[in-house]
C-alpha positions in Angstrom: -14.9 -59.4 -13.1 -14.4 -56.0 -10.8 -13.5 -56.1 -7.5 -14.6 -53.7 -4.9 -12.8 -52.0 -2.4 -13.6 -54.8 -0.1 -12.0 -57.6 -2.6 -15.4 -59.3 -2.9 -15.5 -61.1 -6.4 -13.9 -62.9 -8.8 -10.7 -62.3 -10.2 -7.0 -61.5 -9.2 -6.1 -57.9 -9.6 -7.5 -54.7 -8.0 -8.8 -52.4 -10.5 -8.0 -49.3 -8.8 -4.7 -47.7 -7.5 -4.5 -46.4 -3.9 -1.3 -45.2 -2.0 1.5 -46.8 -0.2 0.4 -45.4 2.5 -2.8 -46.8 2.4 -2.1 -50.1 1.4 0.1 -50.5 5.0 -2.3 -49.3 7.1 -5.4 -51.3 5.4 -2.5 -54.7 5.9 -2.1 -53.4 9.6 -6.1 -53.4 9.6 -6.5 -56.3 8.4 -3.9 -57.6 11.2 -5.8 -55.7 13.7 -9.2 -57.4 12.9 -7.8 -60.9 13.0 -4.8 -60.7 15.5 -5.7 -60.9 19.4 -4.5 -58.3 21.8 -2.3 -61.3 23.1 -0.6 -61.4 20.0 0.4 -57.6 20.2 2.0 -58.3 24.0 4.2 -60.9 21.9 4.6 -59.0 19.2 5.3 -55.0 20.3 6.2 -56.1 24.4 5.4 -53.0 26.0 5.4 -50.7 22.9 1.5 -50.5 23.1 -0.3 -48.3 25.6 -1.5 -50.5 28.7 0.1 -53.7 27.4 2.6 -55.1 29.6 4.7 -58.1 28.3 5.2 -60.8 30.8 6.9 -64.3 29.8 4.9 -67.2 30.0 5.6 -70.4 30.1 4.1 -72.9 26.9 1.7 -75.7 28.7 0.9 -78.9 27.2 -2.4 -78.0 25.8 -1.2 -74.5 23.7 -0.5 -76.4 20.1 -4.5 -77.6 20.5 -5.6 -74.2 21.6 -3.8 -72.5 18.6 -5.5 -75.1 16.1 -8.7 -74.3 17.8 -7.6 -70.5 17.2 -6.5 -70.9 13.9 -9.9 -72.6 13.2 -12.4 -70.2 14.7 -10.4 -67.7 12.6 -10.6 -69.2 9.3 -14.5 -68.8 9.7 -13.5 -65.2 9.2 -14.6 -63.7 13.3 -13.6 -60.0 12.5 -12.5 -58.4 16.1 -12.9 -54.6 16.8 -9.7 -52.7 17.6 -8.4 -49.2 19.3 -6.5 -46.6 16.8 -3.6 -46.9 18.8 -3.3 -50.9 17.7 -3.6 -49.5 14.5 -0.9 -47.3 14.7 1.1 -49.8 16.5 0.9 -52.3 14.1 1.4 -49.8 11.1 4.7 -48.5 12.4 5.5 -52.2 13.0 4.8 -53.6 9.6 6.5 -50.7 7.5 9.6 -50.4 9.9 9.9 -54.1 9.2 9.7 -53.8 5.1 11.5 -51.2 5.5 14.4 -53.9 7.3 13.8 -56.5 4.8 14.5 -54.4 2.0 17.3 -52.1 3.2 15.7 -48.8 2.5 16.3 -45.9 4.7 14.3 -45.7 7.6 14.3 -41.6 7.5 13.0 -41.6 4.0 10.2 -44.2 5.0 9.2 -42.2 7.9 9.3 -38.8 6.2 7.0 -40.7 3.5 4.9 -42.7 5.5 4.7 -41.8 9.1 3.1 -38.3 8.8 -0.4 -36.4 9.4 -1.5 -38.0 6.4 -2.2 -41.3 8.3 -5.3 -39.8 10.2 -6.9 -38.3 6.4 -5.9 -41.7 5.3 -8.0 -44.1 8.2 -10.7 -40.9 7.8 -10.4 -42.0 4.2 -10.8 -45.5 4.6 -13.5 -45.2 7.1 -15.6 -43.5 4.3 -15.0 -45.6 1.7 -16.1 -48.8 3.8 -13.1 -50.2 4.1 -13.1 -49.5 8.0 -15.7 -49.1 10.1 -16.4 -47.5 13.5 -18.7 -50.0 15.7 -18.6 -48.3 18.9 -18.1 -44.5 19.7 -16.9 -42.5 17.3 -13.7 -41.3 15.9 -13.5 -38.4 18.0 -14.0 -40.6 21.0 -11.5 -43.1 20.4 -14.1 -45.8 19.3 -13.7 -48.9 18.2 -12.6 -50.1 14.3 -13.2 -53.4 12.4 -11.8 -54.0 9.1 -13.8 -54.8 6.1 -11.4 -56.2 3.3 -11.2 -59.4 2.7 -8.6 -61.8 3.4 -7.6 -62.0 -0.4 -7.3 -58.4 -0.8 -5.3 -57.7 2.1 -2.2 -60.8 0.6 -2.4 -59.2 -2.2 -1.9 -55.7 -0.9 0.8 -57.4 1.4 2.7 -58.8 -1.7 2.4 -55.7 -3.5 4.6 -53.6 -0.4 6.7 -56.8 0.6 5.0 -58.1 3.3 4.5 -61.8 4.4 1.1 -61.2 6.1 1.5 -65.1 7.5 4.5 -63.9 9.5 2.0 -61.7 11.4 -1.3 -63.8 11.3 -1.0 -65.4 14.8 -4.2 -67.1 16.6 -3.3 -67.4 20.0 
């Protein structure tokens, strides 16, 4: 059975080849759609414009809230996100993958962190892997990732990225 670009259908492998850059962007988009802004604050600190990291105490109900949020996320509620979040996640997971595999950071940046990123985002939008929900790309619209968790997991595995490490629900 063949799979389409959004990962629907039965079967385990992709019937198409996509560039490594696009794989990283799709995994980053999936994380943006499934993680809240609060996760960004914890993961990146103040690296994203407008986000300020603050130390918080965990209260007694934190585990209950996390379980409830995980159950809600299991119904595949996808969030919209700004382009800045996508780029921040993209940088974060590409650098993490580079660090884990001992690749040279300069080589990775040359290959992945180029102007082609914006061309790939445009292509993914045209192919339906991403959609713009509000506004337009020129106005800084809000994006949403349209790929399935199964496809995101297979892309992440192909890249050597552990998706569950980055999926947080609270």
